[in-house]
N, C-alpha and C positions, 0 to 999 in steps of 0.2 A: 483393546490397546493402551499396552503399557504407558505412562502421561511422566518427562521428564520435570524436578521442577530446575528451575537455572540458580545457576551457581553467584554464590553474591562476589564482587567484584569493589575494590576501593578505590581503585583509576579512574578520575574522573574523562569525558569521555571527550574527544578533540572537537574542537572548533568547530562555525560551519566552513568558513575560510582554508582554514587546513585540510579540510575536506576538498572544501573546490581544488586547492591548489593542488593533492593528489591523485583529482581525477583523470589522468594522465593515464595510466595504469589502461591496459587497452582493451577494452569491452568484450574482447574473447574471450579475456582470463575470468570473468565476471558471470554468464549463464549456459548453465548446460540444458539442454533440449532435454535429456535422458533424465534425470534427476527433478527437473522443473522447477529448479533455485537458481533464481540472479545474486551474489551477494555483492554487500558493498567494498567499495573498491579502498577503505581506509581499514586498517588492523590495528585502529583503536580498542585499547580494553574497555568497558563500560563497566560503570559504575552501576553501585547496588539503587534499584531502584524499590522501593520499601512498597508492598501489595495496599490498598487501596480500596477494594472495591466492597461491598455492602456481605460480609459473611455468609449471610442469610443465603445471598441469591448468584454470589458471585457475578461473573461478567465476562463475553468476549471481546479478547479484541486482537481485529485481523490489522494485522501492519502490512503493507504493500507501497507502491507508488503508481499513478495513474498507467505511467509508461515503461512499465514493466512486462514485456511479456510475456513471463510466467505467470503474473499476476489475471490478464487477462483473459490466458488459459484455462485458469482453474473457476473461473467468476460462474458458471453454475455449480459446481459442488460451495462456491458461499451463499448462492441464493438457498440451496438448501440446508445448510448452517444457519443462518439466517432467519428462516422460514422454522428450525426444531429451537431455536433461541426462544425467540417469540414464545411460541408455544408454550415454552414454562418460565417466561417471562424475566428471561436472562435479557441482562444489556449486552449489544450488539454493537462493539461500539468501534470506530474503523482509524488510524494511523499512516498517518504520511513518514516512509519513510527518508526520503531522498536520498535514489539508487544514483542516480549522475547528477547531482547538486555541481550546478557549473559550469557543465558539458565539460568541454577538450579538446574532444576527437573529433581530430580532420576529417570531411568530409567527402573523403580518396575515394575511388573506384572497392579499394580493399574493402573499405568499413560499411560501404552498402551491402556488396556483396553476403561478405558476414552475417549483416541483419538479416538479409533477404532468405538464405538457408535457414536460421534459426528461426524465424517468422515462421515458412513454409515447414519444421518441422515439429514444432508445437502447433500448430494450426492442423499435420494431419494427424499427431498426439492426442488431440481434445474436441480435435471437428469446432472450436471456435472461427470467425472468419477473422482471413489475418488477408487485404490489401496490402500488394507493394507499389502501389503506382506512388505513394510517396517520394519512395530513396530513389525517384526520376529526375525529384529536384535539383537545380543547380546547386544549392549550399543549403545547409542549415546545419546547427551545434542543439545535438543532441542534450541537449539543459532540461532536466526534469525537474527542477526547481518550480516553477512559472506553472507550471500544470499541478503541484500540489502545491505550493500558494494559494490556486484556484476553488482546487477543492476546501482550503479550511476555512478563505471564504463561503464559499457556497455553504458547505454545512451549520458553519455560522451565520446563516441568515435563515437555516434550515429548525437550529437549533427548541426558536416560540412556539411553533407548530406541534399540534399529536405527532405521532407515530414518525416521528426524527430521524429513526434511526434508519427506519427503511424508506424514509424518503433517502438519507445519506447514501445508502448503497448502492439505490437505482443513481441516482446524483453521479458517483464514481461510476460507478460502468458504465455511464453514458459517456463521459469524458476518454474514457479508454475503446468502447466501439469506435466513434465518431475520431478518432484517430488511427485503432487500428484498420479495422475496418472499410472509415469512409476517408482514410487519408487526408485526411486536417490536421491542419497546426495549431498547435493544444497549449503554444509558448504566446502565441497572440491573442489576446482580450475578445478582441473577434466572434473568436471561436465556439464560446459562453455562452450566446446572445440565445440560439437555439435552447438550450438547456434550461437557462431562463427561463426561456418564454413557454417551457414542456412542465418547467416549476410553476410557475407564478411566482418569480424574485424580478423584482425592479433588476434591468438588465445597466441602468446606469449607475444605479446604486452599488452592484456590484464593479465596477467599475472602480469609479472612484475608493471606494472600499481595496480595491483587487490593485492600486497604483501608490496606497501610504505605504510609505516604513513601518506602517507598527504591522500590516500583513508579513512583512517580510521577515519582522524578528518574531514573533509567532509562529511560521514556520517552519523559523529555522531554530526554535525553542523545543518543537516537534520532533523535530529531526534528532535531539540532546534527548528529548523522551527515550524511543527509539533505542537508540545506542544506550543508556543508559539501563533499560529492563533486559538486556547480553542479545539482542538479536542484532544477528550481521548477516542475512538474510531473505531476500524473498521472493515468494509471500511469505510468514508466517501468522501462525493461528494460535492464540493463549487462549488458558481463564487461570483466571483473576480472581481470587478468594480474600480476604480479607488478611493469612496468612502468608499464603504463598501461591506462586503464580508456577503450570503447568502448558508444556508445551501439545499444543493439541496435534501439529504438523506443520512441518520444512519445505515447501516444496509443493509436485504437481500431487494431490490425491482425489480419491472424490471424496462425493457428499455423503455418501453411504459408514466412506471411514469419519470424516469430521464428524457426525454425528455421535458414529459410537465413541468416540473419542471424549466427546463431549460429556455424554455420558457417565463415562469413567469419573474423568472430571471430577467434576460435579457430583457423581453416588462418593467419593471419598474425599470429596471436602465436606460435607451434610455427616458421615463417619467422623471424621476428625472433629469437627465443633460438637460428635452430639458429648 
């Protein structure tokens, strides 16, 4: 599979507040069930992000959002890629991008009908479980910033452990499953109690850190990092070595295709460094 090197851009990405103001664009225009791509709502030109990975091994960067249905759709493929990366001793990092940071869509019948249809399409295509019970709620602000922030905090709490990368994806997928399959609210801090318990993380510590302003700032910084990489849609999977960043996939794909793309990118990087 041919990989594509990201282009350099000079203009800085817009800040989080600008992204939230622009989030009024209808969600119907953001997600495509056929390609499995959910686009960011802000058409900001990203700045160039210099490669920083160890050139000898490189790293896989998975860019998504816990409340991105297409990201949940390819979860099995990502697990296969993560296992392959681990076997090759290639770091597997997860970055959150803030698909709908700030929300902004009225919880209307039309919006809920769109979500129901979209979730059913992705479920049928990928076999991933989706429950539409969540859409029976009387009101909800589809703001993905809190779930992204929660993951940033949980990932940080895991960071001192051996095998943290694997644990991090398990946590990310647990948030997705609890939202999409179990129909629970990831914007509420109490949502994360069972996830903390399952991974031996102190829930009260999580809540304290989740509510701190510095957690919001760190999440906003990560959103900007994602845009600086040139990522405009989720899910996006990248391979980065010491000199370049290559796209392994954008949107729906299979585990086998991701593994093949990683093999091609890693082989090309190794040849380039000889």
